[in-house]
N, C-alpha and C positions, 0 to 999 in steps of 0.2 A: 312754635306754638306754646302759649302760656300754660303752665301746670295749674292744677287746682289750687296749690298753695299760693302761687303768684296771683291768680285771679281773685281769690277770696281775700288775700292780704290787701290788694289794691282797693277792693270794694269796702272792706270792713275795718281794717287796721290802719291803713295809711292816713286817713283823715284825722286820726288822733295823735299822730307822731309829731315830735318837735322837728323843725326844719333845719336846725343847726345847733352846734354845741352851746351857743349863747342863749338859746331859747329854753327856759326852764318851765316845765309843765306844773301848773298849780294842782292842788290835791284833787279837785273835782275832775280835772282832765286826766290825771293819773288813774283815777278809778274808772273813767270811761275807757281809757286805753286797756286797762286790765280786763274789763268785760269784753272788749273787742278781741283781745288775744284769746280769751276763752272760747268765744264764738268761732274764731278762725280755726282753732284746733278741733272743736266739735264738728264743724262743717266738713273739714278735710277728712277726718277719721270716718265719718258717715259715708262720704264718697268712696273711700277705699273699701269699706265693708261691702257696699253694694257691688263694686267692681269685682271683688274677690268672689262673692257668691254667684254673680253672673258667670264668671269664668269657670266656676265649679259646677255650673248648671243647677244650683240649689235654689230654684224658684220657690220651693216650699219654705225655706228659711227667709227668703226675701219678704214673704207674706208676714212673717213674725216681725221683721224690722219695720213694717208699716204700722204696727200696733203702738199705741202711746207708751206701753210698758217697755218697749225695746228701742226707745229713742236715745240718742246721745245728747245729754242735757248739759247746761252750764249755768253760771252765776252762783256757784257755791252751795254746798250742802254738807252737813255734818254726818259722818259715819263713825261708828264705834270700831276702832281698830283693836289690836291685841293688847295695847297698853294704855291707850287714851283715845278720846274723841279726836277725829281728824276732819278738818274742812277740806273738801274736794271740789276743785273748780270745774272740772269736766268729768262727767261720769255716765255710766249706764248701769242700771240696777233693775231687777224685776223679781217677782215671786218665784219664777222657775229656776233661776240660777244665782240669785243674790247679786252682790257687787261684782261686775265682770270687767269694768273699765274705770280707771281713775287716773286723771292727768292734771298736772299742776304747772302752768306757765309762770315764769318769773322774768321781770323786765328790769334792766339797769340802764338808766337814761344817759349818764355822763361817765367820763373817764374816772372821776373821783368815786362815784357810786359803784362802778364796775370793780375798780381795784380794791375798794374796802369791803365790798359785800358779796361778790359772786361766789367765793368759796363757802361763806356761811350759807348762801342760798343753795348751793349744791349739797352741803351737809344737811340742810333742812329737807331737801328732796330725798336724800338717802334715808333719813329717818321716816319720812312720809311713806316711802316704798316698803321699808321694813315693817312698820306698824301695820300697814294694810295687808301685806303678803302673809304675815303671821296669822291673821284671822281669815283672810280670803286667798288661799294659796293659788287658785286658778285665775285670779284677777290680773288683767293686763294693766300694769302701772307704768305711767310715762312721766317724764319731766322735760321741760322746755326752758332754755335760757335764751332770752332775747336782749339785744343791745345794738346801738348804732355803730357804724364802722369807726367813728371817731372816739369811741369809748375804749378801744383796745389797741395797743401797739402789737408789733410782731411777737414779742415775748408773751404778752397776754393771750393772744390767739393760740399760740403753741401750748400754753399751759391749760387753757380751758378745753382745748381739743384733747389733750392727753388725759386729764383727770376725768372728764365726762365720758371719754371713750372707754375707760376702765369700768364704767357702770353698766355696760351692756356687752353681750346680750344675756338675758335671763331665759335660757332655753328650756329649763325644766322647773316645775313648780316647787321643787324641794331643794334644799341645800344651796340656795342662791341669795344669801343675806345681802341686803343693800344694793341689789341689782334691779334693772328695769327691763321690761319687754321692749320699750322704745324710748330713746332719749334724743332730743333734737336741739340744735343750735340755730337760732334765727338771727341773722345779721342784715341790717338794712342801711342804705346810703342816704345822702342828703336829698335825693329825689323821692325818698320814702319807699324805695323798691327793694325787694329782697335781693341780696347778693350772696355769693358763696366763696369765701376765701380759702377753702380747704379742698382736698382731693374730691373729684366728682363722684367717686365711688364710696365716699365715707358713709358709714351707717348713721352718722350724726346729722346728715342732711334731713331737713324737715320731712321731705317726701319719703325717705327711708324709714324715719321714726314712725310716721303716721301709718305707713303700710305695715310695719312690724306690729304695731298695736292692734290694728284691725285684723291682721292675720291671726294673732293670738286669740282675740275674741271669737273669731270664726271657728278655729280649730278646737279650742278648749271648751266652748260653751254653746254658741249659736248653732253650729252644725250638728250638735248632739241631740237637738230637739226632735 
């Protein structure tokens, strides 16, 4: 049975992906892909929020999630962090609790792009998390690194898994500089389908990352209403 990640990926993201290493996406299509990845993350996190609250029997909180002010939104918005303004791709914010969710997906299309840029991308995400957590300590902050299977060799996969794995979990809202409530790695094949080249139990699996982010939103803010 397909997971919510697989289902939404196939519907929203897959149509925007390059089919092979030889296909380079022009800028307009890169932007469309970025928007699709944001929508994918927002849709999956929303699904996990609902499932967690149903499991907890919190129908009262589910009513809050139906309000416009409690929707998980995307397409980028600027928020003032501790040291600078920060563009956030996927977010939830409202008058009751402030910024409670902030997620930034990054995509690397080719082996050259992945090798040159993924560490800088991860560093940008660490700064993203630190800037927002300092101002919003209860906010669930997430990062996602996406790339095709042809972009990384075995050494690259091991490295991205090791470095990203050290960024989670941020279990407490204090004394967790540079950490995330959820961090995911999304890898896809030539058929534009998500694959998973790591251990099935890894916390970096998109499903685990999205669940962790949704759980943090539920326990830290939504369930306190």
